[in-house]
C-alpha positions in Angstrom: 18.9 -3.3 -3.3 16.4 -5.3 -5.3 16.7 -4.9 -9.1 19.2 -2.0 -8.7 20.5 -0.6 -11.9 23.4 1.6 -12.8 22.4 5.2 -13.2 24.2 7.2 -15.9 25.5 10.6 -15.0 22.8 13.2 -14.9 23.7 16.9 -15.6 23.3 19.4 -12.8 20.9 21.4 -15.0 18.7 18.3 -15.4 18.8 17.6 -11.7 17.8 21.2 -11.0 14.9 20.8 -13.5 13.8 17.6 -11.7 14.0 19.4 -8.3 11.9 22.3 -9.5 9.2 20.1 -10.8 9.2 18.0 -7.6 8.7 21.1 -5.6 5.8 22.3 -7.8 4.1 18.9 -7.6 4.5 18.7 -3.8 2.6 22.0 -3.4 0.0 21.1 -6.0 -0.9 17.7 -4.4 -0.5 18.5 -0.7 -2.4 21.7 -0.5 -5.7 23.2 -1.4 -5.2 25.6 -4.3 -4.9 29.3 -3.5 -5.0 32.3 -5.8 -1.4 33.0 -5.2 -0.4 29.5 -6.5 -2.4 29.8 -9.7 -1.4 33.4 -10.4 2.2 32.4 -9.8 1.8 29.6 -12.4 0.5 32.2 -14.8 3.1 34.9 -14.1 5.9 32.4 -14.4 4.5 30.8 -17.6 4.7 27.4 -16.0 2.8 25.6 -18.8 4.9 27.2 -21.5 8.2 26.5 -19.8 7.4 23.0 -18.5 10.1 20.6 -19.8 9.0 18.6 -22.8 11.3 15.7 -21.8 10.7 13.0 -24.4 7.8 14.9 -26.0 5.2 12.3 -25.2 1.5 12.6 -25.8 0.9 13.0 -22.1 3.4 15.8 -21.9 1.9 17.7 -24.8 -1.7 17.2 -23.6 -0.7 18.1 -20.0 1.0 21.4 -21.1 -2.0 22.2 -23.4 -4.5 21.6 -20.6 -2.6 23.7 -18.1 -1.9 26.4 -20.6 -5.6 26.5 -21.5 -6.6 26.8 -17.9 -4.1 29.6 -17.1 -5.0 31.4 -20.3 -8.6 31.9 -19.2 -8.0 32.1 -15.4 -9.8 34.6 -13.2 -10.2 34.6 -9.4 -13.9 33.8 -9.7 -12.9 30.3 -10.7 -11.0 29.6 -7.4 -14.0 28.1 -5.6 -14.5 25.6 -8.5 -10.8 24.7 -8.4 -11.0 24.1 -4.6 -14.0 21.9 -5.1 -12.1 19.9 -7.8 -9.1 19.4 -5.5 -11.4 18.3 -2.7 -13.4 15.8 -4.7 -10.2 14.3 -6.2 -7.7 14.3 -3.3 -9.1 15.4 0.1 -12.8 15.2 0.7 -15.3 15.7 2.4 -16.0 12.1 2.2 -13.7 9.7 0.5 -11.8 11.4 -2.3 -12.0 9.8 -5.8 -8.2 9.7 -6.4 -7.0 8.9 -2.9 -3.4 10.2 -2.7 -2.1 7.6 -0.2 -0.3 4.5 -1.4 -2.0 2.3 1.1 -5.3 2.8 -0.6 -3.9 1.0 -3.6 -1.4 -1.5 -2.2 -3.4 -2.8 0.7 -6.4 -5.1 0.4 -8.1 -3.5 3.4 -7.5 0.0 1.8 -6.9 1.6 5.1 -4.6 4.6 5.6 -1.9 2.7 7.5 -1.0 -0.8 6.5 2.1 -2.9 5.6 3.1 -0.7 2.7 3.0 2.4 5.0 5.1 0.6 7.6 7.6 -0.4 5.0 7.9 3.2 3.8 8.3 4.5 7.4 11.1 1.9 8.0 12.8 2.9 4.7 12.7 6.6 5.7 14.1 5.8 9.1 17.0 3.9 7.6 17.9 6.9 5.5 17.2 9.7 8.1 14.2 11.2 6.3 12.0 13.4 8.5 9.1 15.7 7.8 8.2 19.1 9.2 4.7 19.8 8.0 2.3 22.7 8.3 -0.5 20.3 7.5 0.1 16.8 8.7 -0.3 14.2 6.0 0.0 10.4 6.0 3.6 9.5 5.2 2.7 7.8 1.9 0.8 10.8 0.6 1.7 11.5 -3.1 2.6 15.1 -2.4 5.1 14.0 0.3 6.9 11.7 -2.1 7.5 14.8 -4.3 8.9 16.6 -1.2 11.3 13.8 -0.6 12.4 13.9 -4.2 12.8 17.6 -4.0 15.2 17.4 -1.1 17.0 14.3 -2.6 17.7 16.2 -5.9 19.0 19.2 -3.9 21.4 16.9 -2.0 22.5 15.2 -5.2 23.2 18.6 -6.8 25.3 19.5 -3.8 27.3 16.2 -3.7 30.9 16.7 -4.5 31.0 14.7 -7.7 29.0 12.0 -9.5 31.3 9.2 -8.4 31.5 9.9 -4.6 29.8 7.6 -2.1 27.2 10.2 -1.1 26.1 10.7 -4.7 25.8 7.0 -5.4 23.9 6.4 -2.1 21.5 9.2 -3.0 20.9 7.7 -6.5 20.2 4.3 -4.9 17.8 5.9 -2.4 15.9 7.5 -5.3 15.8 4.3 -7.2 14.3 2.3 -4.3 11.9 5.1 -3.4 10.6 5.1 -7.0 10.8 1.3 -7.6 9.3 0.0 -4.4 7.3 2.7 -2.8 5.9 5.2 -5.4 5.7 3.8 -8.9 3.7 0.7 -8.1 0.6 2.8 -7.4 1.1 6.4 -8.4 0.2 5.9 -12.0 -3.2 4.5 -11.0 -3.8 7.4 -8.7 -3.0 9.9 -11.5 -5.1 8.0 -14.0 -8.1 8.2 -11.7 -7.5 11.9 -11.1 -7.2 12.5 -14.9 -10.5 10.6 -15.5 -12.5 12.5 -12.9 -10.9 16.0 -12.8 -13.4 18.7 -13.6 -10.9 21.4 -14.4 -8.1 21.6 -17.0 -5.8 22.6 -14.1 -5.9 19.1 -12.5 -6.2 17.3 -15.8 -3.0 19.0 -16.9 -1.2 18.4 -13.6 -2.2 14.7 -13.6 -0.8 14.2 -17.1 2.4 16.2 -16.4 3.0 14.3 -13.1 2.6 11.0 -14.9 5.0 12.1 -17.6 7.5 13.3 -14.9 7.5 10.0 -13.2 8.1 8.3 -16.5 11.1 10.6 -17.1 12.5 9.7 -13.6 11.9 6.0 -14.3 14.1 6.3 -17.4 16.7 8.7 -16.0 17.3 6.6 -12.9 17.0 3.3 -14.8 14.3 2.0 -12.5 12.5 -1.3 -13.0 9.1 -0.7 -11.2 8.2 -3.5 -8.8 5.0 -5.2 -9.9 2.3 -5.0 -7.2 -1.3 -6.0 -7.1 -3.5 -2.9 -6.8 -6.8 -2.9 -5.0 -8.3 0.3 -6.6 
């Protein structure tokens, strides 16, 4: 693989932590928010228990913003939260922080271009399939987190750190991050942070950026430089 690097052994506890966050971020970015989601965040103290990783400013600010939102949450705010999600990631009209990679990597900024085809081919090579309640373009930010979720689960269940399955999974994660996600996701999350109208999505955008930085370091990824068109 291009620019592949050796990945140091990652503890099962750390992999489980990565998987849990990937699952949370998949739900947050793929779906309109519902009362059950926000109240689940509050009941499970998600902001307080979110990993600090390397204690970056983004991590601290993200946890603070999310904690502030959850601390004053009431169900009457749900409509505003849905509006915020819509204007950032869904519509109506063109969302501000379009969550599809093709909007950033393709000059035409269409939903299906060369970067999308490359991702589809990559997934086919590795047997990645989706079963979705709400169909999304394959290069949707939330679907990347779903793939990371399942990849971490498989890595946890691999026999040992040195077996071929484990090494193949690590290389898969490296390429997924390096070539298909990291080149554009930071820009998407920066736009979301800039335009979010609630501390919920400000916090989530910061924490997602910090999480990707953590994975970049943990999997020794050198992000592929790409020209962005947004």
